[in-house]
One Martini backbone bead per residue (centre of mass of N, CA, C, O) as a GRO file, in nm:
protein
  261
    1MET     BB    1  -1.944   0.847  -0.574
    2LYS     BB    2  -1.742   0.619  -0.506
    3ALA     BB    3  -1.753   0.491  -0.788
    4THR     BB    4  -1.630   0.740  -0.933
    5LEU     BB    5  -1.363   0.751  -0.774
    6TRP     BB    6  -1.260   0.478  -0.850
    7ALA     BB    7  -1.266   0.519  -1.159
    8VAL     BB    8  -1.063   0.747  -1.155
    9PHE     BB    9  -0.841   0.594  -1.017
   10GLY     BB   10  -0.808   0.374  -1.222
   11ILE     BB   11  -0.748   0.547  -1.467
   12GLY     BB   12  -0.494   0.678  -1.340
   13ILE     BB   13  -0.330   0.411  -1.313
   14ILE     BB   14  -0.327   0.338  -1.617
   15PHE     BB   15  -0.200   0.600  -1.707
   16LEU     BB   16   0.065   0.562  -1.545
   17LEU     BB   17   0.153   0.288  -1.665
   18VAL     BB   18   0.151   0.379  -1.964
   19SER     BB   19   0.366   0.596  -1.923
   20VAL     BB   20   0.597   0.425  -1.804
   21ARG     BB   21   0.612   0.222  -2.045
   22THR     BB   22   0.672   0.442  -2.266
   23SER     BB   23   0.932   0.542  -2.135
   24LEU     BB   24   1.091   0.271  -2.130
   25GLN     BB   25   1.081   0.205  -2.441
   26SER     BB   26   1.286   0.467  -2.495
   27GLN     BB   27   1.504   0.333  -2.373
   28ILE     BB   28   1.812   0.207  -2.310
   29LEU     BB   29   1.930  -0.097  -2.339
   30ALA     BB   30   2.017  -0.336  -2.142
   31GLU     BB   31   2.190  -0.582  -2.038
   32PRO     BB   32   2.172  -0.896  -1.973
   33ASP     BB   33   2.081  -1.144  -1.763
   34ILE     BB   34   2.307  -1.423  -1.733
   35HIS     BB   35   2.242  -1.784  -1.737
   36ILE     BB   36   2.471  -2.065  -1.718
   37LYS     BB   37   2.429  -2.400  -1.753
   38VAL     BB   38   2.661  -2.657  -1.625
   39ASP     BB   39   2.758  -3.001  -1.676
   40GLY     BB   40   3.044  -2.958  -1.541
   41GLU     BB   41   3.363  -2.836  -1.707
   42ASN     BB   42   3.231  -2.805  -2.013
   43ALA     BB   43   3.231  -2.492  -2.159
   44PHE     BB   44   3.108  -2.383  -2.489
   45LEU     BB   45   2.983  -2.104  -2.352
   46THR     BB   46   2.993  -1.761  -2.313
   47GLU     BB   47   2.881  -1.455  -2.244
   48LYS     BB   48   3.058  -1.307  -2.447
   49GLU     BB   49   2.990  -1.490  -2.703
   50LEU     BB   50   2.690  -1.447  -2.693
   51LEU     BB   51   2.692  -1.141  -2.741
   52THR     BB   52   2.848  -1.144  -3.010
   53ARG     BB   53   2.640  -1.306  -3.174
   54LEU     BB   54   2.401  -1.107  -3.139
   55LYS     BB   55   2.546  -0.872  -3.280
   56GLN     BB   56   2.613  -1.014  -3.553
   57ALA     BB   57   2.282  -1.062  -3.587
   58ASN     BB   58   2.139  -0.786  -3.498
   59LEU     BB   59   1.988  -0.816  -3.206
   60LEU     BB   60   2.217  -0.630  -3.115
   61PHE     BB   61   2.279  -0.272  -3.053
   62VAL     BB   62   2.352   0.036  -3.061
   63ASP     BB   63   2.117   0.217  -2.903
   64GLN     BB   64   1.904   0.027  -2.803
   65LYS     BB   65   1.582  -0.009  -2.753
   66VAL     BB   66   1.339  -0.165  -2.576
   67GLU     BB   67   1.133  -0.170  -2.824
   68GLU     BB   68   1.364  -0.341  -3.006
   69LEU     BB   69   1.317  -0.584  -2.867
   70ASN     BB   70   1.333  -0.964  -2.958
   71PRO     BB   71   1.297  -1.236  -2.770
   72GLU     BB   72   1.205  -1.456  -2.979
   73ALA     BB   73   1.447  -1.427  -3.168
   74ILE     BB   74   1.668  -1.480  -2.962
   75GLU     BB   75   1.566  -1.761  -2.872
   76GLN     BB   76   1.595  -1.893  -3.158
   77PHE     BB   77   1.895  -1.839  -3.200
   78ILE     BB   78   2.002  -1.992  -2.952
   79ASP     BB   79   1.857  -2.271  -2.996
   80ALA     BB   80   2.041  -2.313  -3.267
   81MET     BB   81   2.275  -2.372  -3.100
   82ASN     BB   82   2.487  -2.641  -3.056
   83GLU     BB   83   2.542  -2.601  -2.733
   84VAL     BB   84   2.231  -2.587  -2.684
   85LYS     BB   85   1.960  -2.715  -2.497
   86SER     BB   86   1.837  -2.457  -2.347
   87VAL     BB   87   1.598  -2.158  -2.357
   88ASN     BB   88   1.528  -1.836  -2.177
   89VAL     BB   89   1.345  -1.533  -2.273
   90PHE     BB   90   1.299  -1.240  -2.060
   91THR     BB   91   1.099  -0.980  -1.929
   92HIS     BB   92   1.051  -0.670  -1.770
   93PHE     BB   93   0.882  -0.389  -1.661
   94ASP     BB   94   1.166  -0.220  -1.617
   95GLY     BB   95   1.345  -0.334  -1.891
   96ASN     BB   96   1.459  -0.585  -1.800
   97TRP     BB   97   1.662  -0.883  -1.891
   98ASN     BB   98   1.671  -1.247  -1.970
   99ILE     BB   99   1.921  -1.527  -2.000
  100ASP     BB  100   1.840  -1.880  -1.997
  101LEU     BB  101   2.084  -2.152  -2.002
  102GLU     BB  102   2.165  -2.477  -2.135
  103LEU     BB  103   2.417  -2.693  -2.177
  104ARG     BB  104   2.588  -2.928  -2.328
  105LYS     BB  105   2.717  -3.265  -2.256
  106PRO     BB  106   3.006  -3.399  -2.318
  107ILE     BB  107   3.132  -3.757  -2.366
  108ALA     BB  108   3.252  -3.747  -2.675
  109ARG     BB  109   3.515  -3.791  -2.917
  110VAL     BB  110   3.492  -3.794  -3.268
  111PHE     BB  111   3.658  -4.001  -3.536
  112ASN     BB  112   3.612  -4.033  -3.862
  113ASN     BB  113   3.645  -4.156  -4.194
  114PHE     BB  114   3.638  -3.826  -4.304
  115GLY     BB  115   3.805  -3.627  -4.087
  116GLN     BB  116   3.604  -3.586  -3.868
  117SER     BB  117   3.520  -3.379  -3.570
  118TYR     BB  118   3.316  -3.470  -3.283
  119TYR     BB  119   3.050  -3.452  -3.053
  120LEU     BB  120   2.893  -3.628  -2.780
  121ASP     BB  121   2.621  -3.619  -2.592
  122SER     BB  122   2.412  -3.717  -2.318
  123ASP     BB  123   2.167  -3.734  -2.562
  124GLY     BB  124   2.300  -3.796  -2.856
  125PHE     BB  125   2.415  -3.542  -2.965
  126VAL     BB  126   2.557  -3.357  -3.219
  127MET     BB  127   2.873  -3.176  -3.185
  128LYS     BB  128   3.039  -2.930  -3.266
  129LYS     BB  129   3.315  -2.765  -3.286
  130THR     BB  130   3.467  -2.517  -3.079
  131ILE     BB  131   3.632  -2.243  -3.066
  132GLY     BB  132   3.834  -2.261  -2.779
  133HIS     BB  133   3.708  -2.556  -2.720
  134THR     BB  134   3.737  -2.828  -2.494
  135ALA     BB  135   3.714  -3.186  -2.394
  136ARG     BB  136   3.750  -3.419  -2.125
  137VAL     BB  137   3.711  -3.706  -2.317
  138VAL     BB  138   3.646  -3.967  -2.474
  139VAL     BB  139   3.794  -4.140  -2.749
  140VAL     BB  140   3.684  -4.192  -3.096
  141THR     BB  141   3.770  -4.455  -3.317
  142GLY     BB  142   3.781  -4.569  -3.644
  143ASP     BB  143   3.501  -4.731  -3.781
  144ILE     BB  144   3.336  -4.436  -3.857
  145LYS     BB  145   3.044  -4.344  -4.058
  146ASP     BB  146   2.952  -4.100  -3.895
  147ARG     BB  147   2.863  -3.795  -3.951
  148MET     BB  148   2.808  -3.473  -3.845
  149GLU     BB  149   2.510  -3.491  -3.991
  150SER     BB  150   2.386  -3.687  -3.824
  151GLU     BB  151   2.193  -3.848  -3.642
  152SER     BB  152   2.059  -3.902  -3.368
  153VAL     BB  153   2.033  -4.157  -3.144
  154ASN     BB  154   1.724  -4.162  -3.126
  155GLU     BB  155   1.679  -4.199  -3.427
  156ILE     BB  156   1.825  -4.456  -3.460
  157ILE     BB  157   1.681  -4.640  -3.252
  158ASN     BB  158   1.382  -4.567  -3.398
  159ASN     BB  159   1.546  -4.699  -3.670
  160ASP     BB  160   1.611  -4.979  -3.826
  161SER     BB  161   1.771  -4.885  -4.084
  162LEU     BB  162   1.987  -4.710  -3.916
  163LYS     BB  163   2.102  -4.942  -3.718
  164SER     BB  164   2.260  -5.093  -3.969
  165ILE     BB  165   2.441  -4.796  -4.059
  166ARG     BB  166   2.511  -4.717  -3.765
  167ASN     BB  167   2.726  -4.625  -3.465
  168LEU     BB  168   2.638  -4.419  -3.242
  169ASP     BB  169   2.468  -4.592  -3.048
  170ASP     BB  170   2.712  -4.761  -2.956
  171VAL     BB  171   2.896  -4.528  -2.868
  172TYR     BB  172   2.702  -4.418  -2.653
  173ARG     BB  173   2.674  -4.657  -2.459
  174ILE     BB  174   2.969  -4.663  -2.380
  175SER     BB  175   3.035  -4.355  -2.310
  176ASN     BB  176   2.804  -4.320  -2.104
  177TYR     BB  177   2.918  -4.512  -1.900
  178VAL     BB  178   3.189  -4.396  -1.856
  179CYS     BB  179   3.087  -4.104  -1.772
  180ASN     BB  180   2.905  -4.248  -1.508
  181ASP     BB  181   3.174  -4.407  -1.418
  182PRO     BB  182   3.429  -4.344  -1.217
  183LEU     BB  183   3.620  -4.584  -1.291
  184MET     BB  184   3.604  -4.577  -1.604
  185GLN     BB  185   3.679  -4.278  -1.633
  186SER     BB  186   3.979  -4.332  -1.510
  187LEU     BB  187   4.063  -4.569  -1.725
  188ILE     BB  188   3.921  -4.475  -1.998
  189GLY     BB  189   4.045  -4.311  -2.314
  190GLN     BB  190   3.956  -4.528  -2.546
  191ILE     BB  191   3.754  -4.592  -2.854
  192HIS     BB  192   3.762  -4.875  -3.084
  193ARG     BB  193   3.670  -4.949  -3.417
  194GLU     BB  194   3.658  -5.206  -3.596
  195SER     BB  195   3.591  -5.359  -3.901
  196ASN     BB  196   3.418  -5.602  -3.758
  197GLY     BB  197   3.266  -5.414  -3.501
  198ASP     BB  198   3.449  -5.407  -3.279
  199PHE     BB  199   3.522  -5.303  -2.959
  200VAL     BB  200   3.800  -5.104  -2.820
  201LEU     BB  201   3.962  -5.061  -2.512
  202ILE     BB  202   4.180  -4.790  -2.393
  203PRO     BB  203   4.379  -4.761  -2.136
  204ILE     BB  204   4.555  -4.535  -1.935
  205VAL     BB  205   4.628  -4.799  -1.768
  206GLY     BB  206   4.817  -4.991  -1.927
  207GLY     BB  207   4.896  -5.215  -2.214
  208GLN     BB  208   4.627  -5.314  -2.271
  209LYS     BB  209   4.342  -5.458  -2.437
  210ILE     BB  210   3.987  -5.429  -2.478
  211ILE     BB  211   3.750  -5.659  -2.572
  212PHE     BB  212   3.415  -5.577  -2.618
  213GLY     BB  213   3.265  -5.565  -2.891
  214THR     BB  214   2.950  -5.525  -2.864
  215ALA     BB  215   2.662  -5.259  -2.841
  216ASN     BB  216   2.324  -5.337  -2.864
  217SER     BB  217   2.286  -5.268  -2.558
  218GLU     BB  218   2.258  -5.173  -2.226
  219SER     BB  219   2.277  -5.452  -2.097
  220GLU     BB  220   2.534  -5.547  -2.242
  221VAL     BB  221   2.718  -5.310  -2.143
  222LYS     BB  222   2.684  -5.358  -1.840
  223GLN     BB  223   2.778  -5.650  -1.815
  224LYS     BB  224   3.070  -5.600  -1.916
  225PHE     BB  225   3.154  -5.386  -1.710
  226GLU     BB  226   3.110  -5.560  -1.462
  227LYS     BB  227   3.329  -5.763  -1.536
  228LEU     BB  228   3.560  -5.568  -1.542
  229LYS     BB  229   3.538  -5.453  -1.244
  230ILE     BB  230   3.598  -5.725  -1.115
  231PHE     BB  231   3.877  -5.767  -1.236
  232TYR     BB  232   4.008  -5.509  -1.126
  233LYS     BB  233   3.942  -5.570  -0.809
  234GLU     BB  234   4.050  -5.896  -0.803
  235ALA     BB  235   4.306  -5.930  -1.007
  236ILE     BB  236   4.506  -5.699  -1.044
  237PRO     BB  237   4.627  -5.680  -0.745
  238PHE     BB  238   4.778  -5.971  -0.807
  239GLU     BB  239   4.877  -5.958  -1.129
  240GLY     BB  240   4.873  -5.684  -1.252
  241TRP     BB  241   4.901  -5.454  -1.529
  242ASN     BB  242   5.146  -5.632  -1.704
  243LYS     BB  243   5.043  -5.938  -1.780
  244TYR     BB  244   4.838  -5.831  -1.998
  245SER     BB  245   4.746  -5.780  -2.357
  246GLU     BB  246   4.446  -5.911  -2.314
  247ILE     BB  247   4.085  -5.836  -2.282
  248SER     BB  248   3.794  -6.032  -2.293
  249LEU     BB  249   3.412  -5.961  -2.323
  250LYS     BB  250   3.257  -6.142  -2.551
  251PHE     BB  251   3.189  -6.353  -2.339
  252ASP     BB  252   2.972  -6.518  -2.161
  253LYS     BB  253   3.042  -6.503  -1.821
  254GLN     BB  254   3.347  -6.418  -1.924
  255ILE     BB  255   3.706  -6.392  -1.912
  256VAL     BB  256   3.964  -6.340  -2.161
  257CYS     BB  257   4.319  -6.385  -2.138
  258LYS     BB  258   4.636  -6.247  -2.249
  259LYS     BB  259   4.954  -6.298  -2.219
  260ILE     BB  260   5.258  -6.195  -2.191
  261GLU     BB  261   5.550  -6.306  -2.367
   0.00000   0.00000   0.00000
């Protein structure tokens, strides 16, 4: 008898849940609860812009029912956006749904040889410019042959043939250091690549240029910046910002300076 009652009770619960679910499926879909994670101050995508793009792609539309929502298609669509690093779209039993995404963090703006301008993010990924959004990051100019459609830095680093013809891996090593070092971030405003392959750093303060040379490895870049920081902390306070026209970091374990004549 008890077993029969429990069976009837279980069937009733299942029937109730199915009825509630069926009723929810026919309801008008509510707007998603959107959470956008941004590392730093440069947000290249807003909630309003995200919803507009979803509506333009007909993934969201007027009087859309819960059953007409396609979370997988929406997640794939958002994941393909240039500004997005990761995304997760999920629904709840009550018919509500969420979009959680993390945006890429730009660390440098590159102007290449072909008149193109794009951003390089903290993972070495090439980001296209976004209308209405700019980032306060170091500017990279000069002899840059990498196009906007170029491979990511990781692809270049792991391919010997690409390393010989691409510059983005070197650009990334320098700009990533500048972005993550408070002192260098406040001092360096521009990275310029000469036709001979040398990188030149242009400070925000002072009229000198810093001959950085090559940037073939993270250890080389770190060593050169450590020399520069020692120079700024120990020499500049006594010599002044306007004594030198050029500071060269190219030579091992030393800094060579050229005085203003």
